[in-house]
C-alpha positions as CSV (number, residue, x, y, z in Angstrom):
1,M,127.7,37.7,93.2
2,A,124.8,39.8,94.5
3,E,126.0,42.8,92.5
4,F,126.3,40.7,89.3
5,L,122.7,39.5,89.7
6,E,121.5,43.0,90.3
7,I,123.2,44.2,87.1
8,L,121.8,41.2,85.2
9,M,118.2,42.2,86.4
10,I,118.7,45.8,85.5
11,V,120.2,45.0,82.0
12,S,117.3,42.6,81.4
13,F,114.8,45.3,82.2
14,G,116.9,47.7,80.2
15,I,116.5,45.6,77.1
16,S,112.7,45.2,77.6
17,W,111.8,48.9,78.1
18,P,112.9,50.3,74.7
19,L,111.0,47.5,73.0
20,N,107.9,48.4,75.1
21,V,108.3,52.1,74.2
22,I,108.5,51.2,70.5
23,K,105.4,49.1,70.8
24,S,103.5,51.9,72.6
25,Y,104.6,54.4,69.9
26,K,103.5,52.2,67.1
27,S,100.2,51.0,68.6
28,R,98.9,54.6,69.2
29,T,96.5,53.2,71.8
30,T,96.4,52.6,75.6
31,K,94.7,49.2,75.1
32,G,96.6,46.6,76.9
33,K,98.5,49.1,79.1
34,S,98.1,49.7,82.8
35,I,98.9,53.2,84.0
36,A,99.0,51.8,87.6
37,F,101.7,49.3,86.6
38,L,103.8,51.9,84.8
39,L,103.6,54.3,87.8
40,L,104.5,51.5,90.2
41,I,107.6,50.6,88.1
42,F,108.5,54.3,87.7
43,F,108.4,54.9,91.5
44,G,110.2,51.6,92.0
45,Y,113.1,53.0,90.0
46,I,113.0,56.2,92.0
47,A,113.4,54.0,95.1
48,G,116.2,52.0,93.5
49,I,118.1,55.2,92.5
50,S,117.5,56.7,95.9
51,S,118.8,53.6,97.6
52,K,122.1,53.9,95.7
53,L,122.4,57.6,96.5
54,V,121.9,57.2,100.3
55,N,124.1,54.1,100.5
56,A,127.4,55.4,102.0
57,D,129.3,52.3,100.9
58,Y,128.1,52.6,97.3
59,M,128.7,56.3,97.1
60,A,132.3,55.8,98.5
61,N,133.0,53.4,95.6
62,I,130.9,55.2,92.9
63,A,133.9,55.6,90.7
64,A,134.2,51.8,90.4
65,K,130.4,51.1,90.4
66,W,128.9,54.0,88.4
67,Y,127.5,51.6,85.8
68,V,124.9,50.2,88.3
69,L,123.4,53.7,88.9
70,F,123.7,54.5,85.2
71,F,121.4,51.5,84.3
72,Y,118.9,52.4,87.0
73,V,118.7,56.0,85.5
74,L,118.5,54.7,82.0
75,N,115.6,52.4,82.8
76,F,113.9,55.2,84.7
77,I,114.1,57.3,81.6
78,M,112.7,54.5,79.5
79,V,109.8,54.0,81.9
80,G,109.2,57.8,81.9
81,T,109.2,57.7,78.1
82,D,106.6,54.9,78.1
83,L,104.5,57.0,80.5
84,L,104.7,59.9,78.0
85,M,103.6,57.5,75.3
86,Y,100.7,56.4,77.5
87,V,99.6,60.1,77.8
88,R,99.9,60.6,74.1
89,N,98.0,57.4,73.3
90,Y,95.3,58.3,75.8
91,R,94.7,61.6,74.0
92,L,94.7,59.8,70.7
93,D,92.1,57.3,72.1
94,K,89.9,60.1,73.3
95,K,90.2,61.9,70.0
96,T,89.2,58.8,68.0
97,G,86.4,57.9,70.3
98,V,88.0,54.7,71.6
99,L,87.6,55.8,75.2
């Protein structure tokens, strides 16, 4: 049951992040975004991925449970993409004089 709930949480986040990246891309501004929040989530995914990689029981059964790590990595990539959008939008804000 715990594994199912973890997967549900990861998939829920997984649906949210691409929508957030699209919003960041279209908005072309950092208004309403928190770099501290994004970095905290980014490092949280690093911790989550690391916890799977150092868990001997998980690694022993990775052939059967690869999808959990896959979704952690996918979400990590999405948050990383949103961080890149933040950098792009920050530069655009500076260029247009918003900052």
